[in-house]
TORPA-4810 file (N, C-alpha, C, O; in nm, 3 decimals):
<nodes>
NODE_1_14.389_14.568_-11.934_14.336_14.702_-11.965_14.362_14.794_-11.850_14.387_14.913_-11.871_M
NODE_2_14.356_14.743_-11.725_14.373_14.827_-11.606_14.515_14.892_-11.607_14.535_15.007_-11.568_L
NODE_3_14.612_14.809_-11.655_14.749_14.874_-11.670_14.756_14.980_-11.773_14.838_15.071_-11.760_D
NODE_4_14.674_14.975_-11.878_14.675_15.078_-11.988_14.627_15.205_-11.937_14.676_15.308_-11.983_R
NODE_5_14.529_15.213_-11.840_14.472_15.340_-11.800_14.505_15.375_-11.656_14.419_15.425_-11.584_L
NODE_6_14.624_15.351_-11.613_14.664_15.387_-11.479_14.708_15.532_-11.477_14.732_15.592_-11.582_N
NODE_7_14.719_15.586_-11.365_14.750_15.735_-11.346_14.887_15.765_-11.390_14.913_15.883_-11.414_A
NODE_8_14.980_15.675_-11.404_15.114_15.709_-11.450_15.124_15.691_-11.597_15.222_15.738_-11.654_Y
NODE_9_15.036_15.630_-11.663_15.040_15.625_-11.804_14.964_15.721_-11.878_15.002_15.756_-11.990_R
NODE_10_14.849_15.771_-11.818_14.768_15.877_-11.874_14.837_16.010_-11.866_14.893_16.043_-11.761_I
NODE_11_14.836_16.086_-11.970_14.917_16.212_-11.973_14.836_16.328_-11.990_14.727_16.317_-12.047_M
NODE_12_14.879_16.442_-11.945_14.819_16.576_-11.978_14.929_16.656_-12.041_15.043_16.660_-11.995_W
NODE_13_14.887_16.719_-12.151_14.977_16.804_-12.232_14.928_16.950_-12.208_14.811_16.981_-12.229_V
NODE_14_15.015_17.034_-12.166_14.992_17.176_-12.140_15.065_17.257_-12.235_15.186_17.242_-12.252_M
NODE_15_14.996_17.345_-12.300_15.052_17.445_-12.398_15.033_17.582_-12.338_14.920_17.626_-12.319_V
NODE_16_15.143_17.651_-12.307_15.142_17.788_-12.251_15.205_17.882_-12.354_15.310_17.851_-12.411_M
NODE_17_15.142_17.995_-12.379_15.205_18.079_-12.480_15.172_18.230_-12.452_15.073_18.268_-12.391_Y
NODE_18_15.265_18.305_-12.504_15.253_18.452_-12.497_15.296_18.501_-12.638_15.415_18.511_-12.672_D
NODE_19_15.190_18.531_-12.719_15.218_18.575_-12.854_15.198_18.728_-12.868_15.119_18.788_-12.795_L
NODE_20_15.270_18.790_-12.963_15.256_18.931_-12.984_15.114_18.962_-13.039_15.062_18.889_-13.123_P
NODE_21_15.053_19.071_-12.990_14.918_19.105_-13.033_14.906_19.263_-13.065_14.797_19.319_-13.061_T
NODE_22_15.014_19.326_-13.095_15.012_19.467_-13.117_14.949_19.514_-13.246_14.883_19.618_-13.252_E
NODE_23_14.971_19.432_-13.352_14.918_19.469_-13.479_14.799_19.376_-13.514_14.780_19.274_-13.449_T
NODE_24_14.719_19.411_-13.616_14.615_19.337_-13.661_14.651_19.199_-13.711_14.580_19.100_-13.692_K
NODE_25_14.772_19.200_-13.780_14.824_19.071_-13.828_14.861_18.977_-13.716_14.831_18.858_-13.719_K
NODE_26_14.932_19.038_-13.610_14.974_18.958_-13.493_14.850_18.899_-13.420_14.850_18.783_-13.379_E
NODE_27_14.752_18.980_-13.406_14.625_18.933_-13.345_14.564_18.819_-13.420_14.513_18.723_-13.360_R
NODE_28_14.568_18.828_-13.546_14.513_18.726_-13.637_14.588_18.592_-13.614_14.527_18.487_-13.592_R
NODE_29_14.717_18.601_-13.620_14.809_18.487_-13.605_14.783_18.421_-13.466_14.771_18.299_-13.455_I
NODE_30_14.774_18.512_-13.354_14.750_18.450_-13.225_14.621_18.382_-13.222_14.609_18.274_-13.163_A
NODE_31_14.517_18.443_-13.285_14.379_18.381_-13.288_14.378_18.250_-13.362_14.318_18.153_-13.317_S
NODE_32_14.444_18.247_-13.476_14.460_18.120_-13.548_14.525_18.011_-13.472_14.479_17.897_-13.478_L
NODE_33_14.636_18.040_-13.397_14.694_17.941_-13.319_14.604_17.887_-13.209_14.598_17.767_-13.185_F
NODE_34_14.537_17.979_-13.145_14.443_17.942_-13.035_14.334_17.850_-13.097_14.304_17.745_-13.039_R
NODE_35_14.275_17.885_-13.211_14.166_17.808_-13.270_14.214_17.679_-13.312_14.138_17.583_-13.303_K
NODE_36_14.342_17.665_-13.361_14.395_17.538_-13.406_14.412_17.446_-13.291_14.373_17.329_-13.303_A
NODE_37_14.469_17.489_-13.179_14.482_17.403_-13.068_14.351_17.361_-13.003_14.341_17.251_-12.948_I
NODE_38_14.249_17.447_-13.009_14.115_17.409_-12.961_14.059_17.309_-13.052_13.989_17.219_-13.006_L
NODE_39_14.084_17.318_-13.177_14.032_17.217_-13.273_14.101_17.080_-13.253_14.043_16.976_-13.285_A
NODE_40_14.221_17.082_-13.199_14.293_16.955_-13.164_14.258_16.891_-13.034_14.316_16.790_-12.993_D
NODE_41_14.159_16.953_-12.968_14.112_16.888_-12.841_14.161_16.958_-12.713_14.126_16.916_-12.603_G
NODE_42_14.239_17.062_-12.726_14.283_17.137_-12.603_14.169_17.221_-12.550_14.082_17.266_-12.626_F
NODE_43_14.170_17.242_-12.418_14.069_17.330_-12.359_14.144_17.437_-12.274_14.253_17.414_-12.222_T
NODE_44_14.081_17.551_-12.263_14.142_17.656_-12.183_14.149_17.621_-12.038_14.047_17.585_-11.980_M
NODE_45_14.265_17.628_-11.976_14.290_17.608_-11.836_14.298_17.748_-11.765_14.234_17.776_-11.663_F
NODE_46_14.379_17.829_-11.825_14.381_17.975_-11.784_14.412_18.054_-11.917_14.437_17.997_-12.024_Q
NODE_47_14.408_18.181_-11.902_14.430_18.256_-12.017_14.570_18.228_-12.080_14.672_18.239_-12.011_F
NODE_48_14.575_18.193_-12.207_14.696_18.153_-12.280_14.761_18.026_-12.217_14.883_18.007_-12.224_S
NODE_49_14.679_17.945_-12.158_14.729_17.807_-12.109_14.617_17.709_-12.134_14.508_17.717_-12.076_M
NODE_50_14.650_17.611_-12.227_14.552_17.511_-12.262_14.600_17.373_-12.229_14.720_17.345_-12.236_Y
NODE_51_14.505_17.283_-12.192_14.548_17.152_-12.151_14.472_17.047_-12.244_14.369_17.077_-12.305_I
NODE_52_14.529_16.928_-12.249_14.464_16.821_-12.318_14.498_16.686_-12.253_14.614_16.654_-12.227_R
NODE_53_14.393_16.608_-12.229_14.404_16.476_-12.175_14.449_16.377_-12.283_14.389_16.379_-12.390_H
NODE_54_14.546_16.294_-12.263_14.583_16.192_-12.354_14.590_16.056_-12.285_14.629_16.052_-12.168_C
NODE_55_14.556_15.948_-12.348_14.551_15.813_-12.291_14.685_15.754_-12.274_14.697_15.652_-12.205_N
NODE_56_14.789_15.810_-12.333_14.926_15.747_-12.328_15.032_15.852_-12.369_15.001_15.957_-12.426_S
NODE_57_15.152_15.820_-12.338_15.260_15.904_-12.385_15.269_15.913_-12.537_15.301_16.018_-12.593_R
NODE_58_15.239_15.802_-12.600_15.243_15.807_-12.746_15.136_15.895_-12.805_15.161_15.968_-12.901_E
NODE_59_15.018_15.889_-12.748_14.911_15.983_-12.790_14.953_16.128_-12.763_14.929_16.214_-12.848_N
NODE_60_15.014_16.157_-12.649_15.052_16.287_-12.610_15.158_16.338_-12.713_15.155_16.455_-12.751_A
NODE_61_15.243_16.257_-12.755_15.347_16.289_-12.853_15.286_16.328_-12.986_15.337_16.419_-13.052_E
NODE_62_15.178_16.263_-13.028_15.109_16.302_-13.152_15.056_16.446_-13.141_15.066_16.523_-13.236_V
NODE_63_15.001_16.480_-13.030_14.940_16.612_-13.012_15.061_16.720_-13.003_15.053_16.829_-13.059_H
NODE_64_15.162_16.685_-12.936_15.275_16.775_-12.929_15.331_16.807_-13.065_15.362_16.921_-13.099_I
NODE_65_15.344_16.697_-13.143_15.392_16.723_-13.291_15.295_16.816_-13.366_15.340_16.901_-13.442_R
NODE_66_15.165_16.801_-13.345_15.068_16.887_-13.412_15.088_17.036_-13.370_15.086_17.127_-13.452_R
NODE_67_15.107_17.054_-13.233_15.125_17.190_-13.187_15.252_17.249_-13.245_15.255_17.364_-13.289_V
NODE_68_15.357_17.167_-13.245_15.488_17.218_-13.301_15.471_17.263_-13.447_15.536_17.359_-13.488_K
NODE_69_15.386_17.197_-13.526_15.361_17.230_-13.664_15.285_17.366_-13.673_15.288_17.429_-13.779_K
NODE_70_15.221_17.409_-13.569_15.133_17.528_-13.570_15.211_17.650_-13.513_15.162_17.763_-13.519_L
NODE_71_15.330_17.628_-13.458_15.405_17.739_-13.395_15.418_17.854_-13.481_15.462_17.842_-13.596_L
NODE_72_15.380_17.971_-13.431_15.395_18.098_-13.510_15.546_18.137_-13.506_15.624_18.091_-13.423_P
NODE_73_15.581_18.227_-13.605_15.721_18.270_-13.614_15.768_18.348_-13.494_15.885_18.338_-13.457_E
NODE_74_15.684_18.421_-13.435_15.720_18.509_-13.312_15.642_18.464_-13.187_15.537_18.400_-13.196_H
NODE_75_15.695_18.497_-13.075_15.617_18.469_-12.948_15.690_18.359_-12.870_15.789_18.302_-12.916_G
NODE_76_15.640_18.333_-12.753_15.695_18.236_-12.659_15.592_18.132_-12.635_15.480_18.159_-12.593_S
NODE_77_15.635_18.001_-12.666_15.535_17.891_-12.642_15.614_17.782_-12.563_15.727_17.745_-12.595_I
NODE_78_15.545_17.736_-12.458_15.594_17.623_-12.380_15.505_17.502_-12.386_15.383_17.516_-12.383_G
NODE_79_15.561_17.383_-12.395_15.482_17.261_-12.394_15.527_17.173_-12.278_15.644_17.134_-12.269_I
NODE_80_15.434_17.142_-12.191_15.477_17.062_-12.072_15.381_16.940_-12.070_15.261_16.954_-12.093_L
NODE_81_15.439_16.817_-12.041_15.373_16.697_-12.030_15.382_16.642_-11.883_15.493_16.626_-11.831_T
NODE_82_15.271_16.613_-11.820_15.272_16.556_-11.684_15.183_16.434_-11.681_15.089_16.423_-11.761_V
NODE_83_15.212_16.340_-11.588_15.120_16.222_-11.582_14.992_16.267_-11.513_14.988_16.375_-11.453_T
NODE_84_14.890_16.185_-11.520_14.758_16.212_-11.458_14.782_16.222_-11.305_14.721_16.303_-11.235_D
NODE_85_14.874_16.133_-11.255_14.898_16.135_-11.115_14.957_16.263_-11.065_14.920_16.311_-10.958_K
NODE_86_15.047_16.318_-11.142_15.110_16.447_-11.110_15.002_16.565_-11.127_14.995_16.655_-11.044_Q
NODE_87_14.926_16.559_-11.230_14.819_16.654_-11.249_14.718_16.650_-11.136_14.664_16.754_-11.098_F
NODE_88_14.693_16.535_-11.082_14.591_16.515_-10.983_14.640_16.586_-10.846_14.561_16.608_-10.755_G
NODE_89_14.767_16.617_-10.839_14.821_16.688_-10.716_14.801_16.840_-10.720_14.833_16.910_-10.623_E
NODE_90_14.750_16.889_-10.827_14.736_17.034_-10.844_14.637_17.089_-10.739_14.540_17.024_-10.699_I
NODE_91_14.667_17.211_-10.697_14.587_17.285_-10.606_14.534_17.407_-10.679_14.617_17.485_-10.725_E
NODE_92_14.410_17.430_-10.694_14.351_17.543_-10.770_14.277_17.636_-10.678_14.204_17.593_-10.589_L
NODE_93_14.294_17.758_-10.699_14.225_17.857_-10.614_14.166_17.968_-10.697_14.228_18.006_-10.796_F
NODE_94_14.051_18.022_-10.665_14.000_18.144_-10.719_13.998_18.241_-10.604_13.911_18.238_-10.516_Y
NODE_95_14.102_18.331_-10.609_14.128_18.419_-10.497_14.184_18.328_-10.390_14.275_18.250_-10.415_G
NODE_96_14.127_18.338_-10.269_14.160_18.251_-10.158_14.084_18.122_-10.138_14.115_18.036_-10.056_R
NODE_97_13.976_18.118_-10.225_13.882_18.010_-10.222_13.933_17.889_-10.302_13.961_17.907_-10.421_K
NODE_98_13.947_17.773_-10.248_13.995_17.656_-10.323_13.888_17.618_-10.427_13.769_17.611_-10.396_Q
NODE_99_13.931_17.594_-10.549_13.844_17.551_-10.660_13.849_17.400_-10.685_13.944_17.334_-10.644_A
NODE_100_13.748_17.346_-10.751_13.751_17.201_-10.783_13.846_17.180_-10.906_13.865_17.267_-10.991_E
NODE_101_13.902_17.060_-10.908_13.993_17.016_-11.008_13.917_16.984_-11.129_13.803_16.937_-11.122_K
NODE_102_13.980_17.009_-11.247_13.907_16.967_-11.374_13.878_16.818_-11.383_13.955_16.734_-11.336_P
NODE_103_13.766_16.788_-11.442_13.736_16.648_-11.452_13.821_16.577_-11.555_13.851_16.634_-11.660_D
NODE_104_13.861_16.451_-11.526_13.936_16.363_-11.622_13.831_16.315_-11.721_13.730_16.256_-11.682_T
NODE_105_13.856_16.339_-11.851_13.756_16.291_-11.943_13.753_16.131_-11.946_13.857_16.065_-11.939_P
NODE_106_13.636_16.080_-11.955_13.622_15.932_-11.963_13.620_15.892_-12.105_13.540_15.941_-12.185_Q
NODE_107_13.713_15.800_-12.138_13.724_15.764_-12.274_13.702_15.611_-12.287_13.747_15.530_-12.207_Q
NODE_108_13.631_15.583_-12.392_13.602_15.441_-12.424_13.705_15.385_-12.521_13.737_15.445_-12.623_L
NODE_109_13.755_15.267_-12.484_13.854_15.205_-12.574_13.786_15.086_-12.646_13.729_14.998_-12.581_E
NODE_110_13.793_15.086_-12.777_13.736_14.982_-12.853_13.844_14.895_-12.911_13.950_14.945_-12.950_L
NODE_111_13.820_14.764_-12.919_13.914_14.666_-12.966_13.879_14.625_-13.105_13.947_14.542_-13.164_F
</nodes>
């Protein structure tokens, strides 16, 4: 089990997007996209950047496929996957003050 949950196997999926919001219809589409990725377990990391913790690359690919099914017709969307080890190297700042890193969710595995 230790091999299953190491920092190189656990993945973070990041979804970054810039969607048009000039018309009421575009704002609605952007809002629906945001709500759908939130419903899939993503959390806001920064404005228009959402992250999701996944126990494995396979699990990450499931969520990536879900995001791809939600892609709006217009706008720019990026999907990035990094290992927990890589994500752990992030340096966060609020202005010049260093901020705490987000917590890694603790997940229970049942057999």
